[in-house]
C-alpha positions in Angstrom: 46.3 -5.6 22.7 44.5 -8.9 23.6 41.7 -7.0 25.3 41.3 -4.8 22.2 41.0 -7.8 20.0 38.5 -9.5 22.3 36.5 -6.2 22.3 36.6 -6.0 18.5 35.5 -9.6 18.2 32.6 -9.1 20.7 31.4 -6.0 18.8 31.6 -7.7 15.4 29.7 -10.7 16.8 27.1 -8.4 18.3 26.6 -6.5 15.0 26.7 -9.6 12.7 23.5 -11.3 13.7 21.2 -8.3 13.3 22.8 -7.6 9.9 22.0 -11.1 8.8 18.5 -11.0 10.1 18.1 -7.6 8.4 19.4 -9.0 5.1 16.9 -11.9 5.2 14.1 -9.4 5.9 15.3 -7.1 3.1 15.3 -10.1 0.6 11.8 -11.0 1.6 10.6 -7.4 1.2 12.4 -7.0 -2.1 10.7 -10.2 -3.5 7.3 -9.1 -2.3 7.8 -5.7 -4.0 9.0 -7.4 -7.2 5.9 -9.7 -7.3 3.4 -6.9 -6.4 4.9 -4.1 -8.6 4.8 -3.6 -12.3 8.0 -3.4 -14.3 6.6 -0.4 -16.3 5.5 1.6 -13.2 8.3 4.1 -12.2 7.1 4.2 -8.6 7.2 0.4 -8.3 10.7 0.3 -9.9 11.9 2.9 -7.5 10.6 0.9 -4.5 12.3 -2.2 -5.7 15.5 -0.2 -6.3 15.5 1.1 -2.7 14.8 -2.4 -1.3 17.6 -3.8 -3.4 20.1 -1.1 -2.2 19.2 -1.7 1.4 19.6 -5.5 0.9 23.0 -5.0 -0.8 24.2 -2.6 2.0 23.2 -5.0 4.8 24.8 -8.0 3.0 28.1 -6.1 2.5 28.1 -5.0 6.1 27.4 -8.5 7.3 30.4 -9.8 5.3 32.6 -6.9 6.5 31.9 -7.6 10.1 32.3 -11.4 9.6 35.8 -10.8 8.0 36.7 -8.4 10.8 35.8 -11.1 13.3 37.8 -13.8 11.6 40.8 -11.4 11.2 40.7 -10.6 14.9 40.3 -14.3 15.7 43.4 -15.3 13.7 45.5 -12.4 15.1 44.4 -13.4 18.6 45.4 -17.0 18.0 48.8 -15.8 16.9 49.3 -13.7 20.0 48.0 -16.1 22.5 49.6 -19.4 21.3 51.3 -21.2 24.2 55.0 -21.2 24.5 57.2 -24.3 24.1 56.7 -26.7 27.0 59.6 -28.1 28.9 60.6 -31.7 28.6 59.5 -33.8 31.6 62.4 -34.9 33.8 61.7 -38.6 33.3 64.4 -40.8 31.8 63.5 -44.4 30.8 65.9 -46.8 32.4 64.9 -49.8 30.4 63.1 -51.9 33.0 
């Protein structure tokens, strides 16, 4: 079970950063298309719509994998927490 959680966390970590980078690139592309395009041109509006859908998809996927990572992390902390430690065998004799 612990190996599975570590594997899931590694995969989520591996996927998260490219999704964030893709989201930033999609935001830049969307802003460029908004500045260059005309609001009354259906082709320009369609291009902005596609760029906006790609940005939203990448943003949602980044959040999903981030939440998966945190969920696996907290489950892993719960499973791996150390047991109760024994009391040391030292008795203070008052000296």
